[in-house]
C-alpha positions in Angstrom: 112.2 70.8 -148.4 112.0 67.1 -149.3 115.8 66.9 -149.2 116.1 68.9 -146.2 112.9 67.7 -144.4 112.4 71.6 -143.4 108.8 72.3 -142.9 108.5 75.2 -144.5 110.7 77.8 -146.4 110.3 81.0 -148.3 110.7 81.9 -152.3 112.4 85.4 -152.6 112.6 86.5 -156.2 113.0 89.2 -158.6 110.7 89.5 -161.4 111.6 93.1 -163.8 111.8 95.9 -160.6 109.6 93.7 -158.4 110.6 92.1 -155.6 108.4 89.2 -154.9 108.3 87.2 -151.7 106.1 83.6 -150.7 105.6 81.7 -147.3 104.9 78.3 -148.8 104.1 75.5 -146.6 105.2 71.8 -146.7 103.1 69.8 -148.7 103.9 65.7 -148.5 101.5 64.8 -150.7 103.5 66.9 -153.9 106.6 65.9 -152.7 106.0 62.2 -152.7 104.2 63.3 -156.8 106.9 65.0 -157.4 109.8 62.2 -156.4 107.6 59.6 -157.9 107.7 61.6 -161.3 111.5 62.3 -161.2 112.0 59.1 -160.4 110.2 57.8 -163.2 111.6 59.6 -165.6 115.2 59.0 -164.6 114.2 55.2 -164.8 112.5 55.7 -168.1 114.6 57.7 -169.8 117.9 58.3 -168.2 119.3 55.6 -167.2 118.3 53.7 -170.5 119.0 56.5 -172.7 115.9 57.0 -174.4 114.8 60.5 -175.5 111.2 61.5 -174.3 108.5 62.3 -176.3 108.3 65.8 -177.5 105.4 67.8 -174.8 105.3 70.3 -177.4 107.5 73.1 -175.9 109.9 75.2 -178.1 113.2 74.0 -176.2 111.7 70.1 -177.7 111.8 71.8 -181.0 115.2 73.1 -181.1 116.2 69.7 -179.4 114.9 67.9 -182.9 116.8 70.1 -184.8 120.3 69.5 -183.3 120.0 66.1 -182.6 118.9 65.6 -186.3 121.1 68.3 -188.1 122.2 65.7 -191.0 119.0 65.0 -193.3 118.3 62.8 -195.9 115.9 62.2 -198.3 117.0 59.0 -200.1 115.0 57.0 -199.1 112.2 59.3 -197.3 110.7 57.9 -194.0 108.1 56.0 -192.9 105.4 57.9 -191.4 102.9 55.1 -191.6 100.4 55.5 -188.7 100.8 59.3 -188.5 97.9 60.2 -190.8 96.0 61.4 -188.0 98.4 64.1 -186.8 99.1 64.8 -190.3 95.4 65.5 -191.1 95.1 67.2 -187.8 98.4 69.3 -188.4 97.4 70.9 -191.5 93.3 71.5 -190.1 94.9 73.2 -187.3 97.0 75.3 -189.6 94.5 76.2 -191.6 92.0 77.4 -188.5 94.9 79.5 -187.8 94.8 81.3 -191.1 91.3 81.6 -190.1 92.0 82.8 -187.0 94.7 85.3 -188.1 92.1 86.5 -190.6 89.5 87.3 -188.0 92.5 89.1 -185.7 93.0 91.7 -189.0 89.8 92.1 -189.5 89.1 93.3 -185.6 91.7 95.3 -185.6 91.6 97.2 -188.3 87.6 97.5 -187.1 89.9 99.0 -183.8 92.3 101.2 -185.9 89.3 102.5 -187.6 87.3 103.4 -184.6 90.6 105.0 -182.8 90.5 107.1 -186.1 93.2 110.1 -185.2 93.6 109.4 -181.5 96.6 107.3 -180.7 94.6 106.0 -177.0 91.6 104.9 -176.3 89.8 103.5 -173.7 87.2 100.8 -173.5 86.3 99.3 -170.0 89.2 98.0 -168.5 91.6 98.2 -172.0 93.8 100.5 -172.9 94.8 100.1 -176.7 97.2 102.5 -177.8 98.2 103.4 -181.2 102.3 105.4 -181.6 104.7 105.6 -184.4 108.1 104.3 -184.0 111.2 104.7 -185.9 113.8 102.3 -186.4 117.5 102.8 -187.4 118.4 100.0 -190.0 121.4 99.3 -192.7 120.2 98.8 -195.7 122.1 95.9 -196.9 120.6 95.9 -200.8 122.2 99.9 -200.7 125.4 98.6 -198.9 125.9 95.4 -201.6 126.2 97.7 -204.0 128.4 100.6 -203.0 130.8 98.6 -200.7 130.8 94.9 -201.6 134.5 94.5 -200.4 133.3 95.6 -197.3 130.1 93.7 -196.5 132.1 90.5 -197.0 133.7 91.2 -193.8 130.6 91.5 -192.0 128.5 88.7 -193.7 127.5 85.6 -191.8 125.7 82.2 -192.7 122.7 80.9 -190.4 121.4 77.7 -190.8 117.5 77.2 -190.9 115.2 74.2 -191.3 111.8 75.2 -192.7 109.0 72.2 -192.0 106.5 71.9 -194.8 103.0 69.5 -195.0 101.4 69.2 -198.0 
């Protein structure tokens, strides 16, 4: 709308199997704010070739892993100033463990109440517990029986392990 100076337009998209269309009226305040944010980003990050601070999105983590592929421990990085972040990170990890334990207990209570039924109803909620089978290759057995064949299909993948103590 800003580029073509349109008073409105339709947005049409396919979400799954559902076709959605919406009328979008022009909003000059939103357009102004968006152009200002774009200009700010371009001026502060693109032109000086400075990476913006991470926002917490998965794409940020993927980028950080790719940019820092060669790592070293000689000498270790000085993380002075991050004490509060590290303490908060560890506290959140502990809270997540506690919440996961509570989640497991609640799930087990629901499963216990479900009994031999595969489906249960509670107000607007539907609970299901169904058995699914998945075919997979027993790679341990395959390596033992046909070690020469498995070498043709092996692949190496790189990953990072992040730990804070």
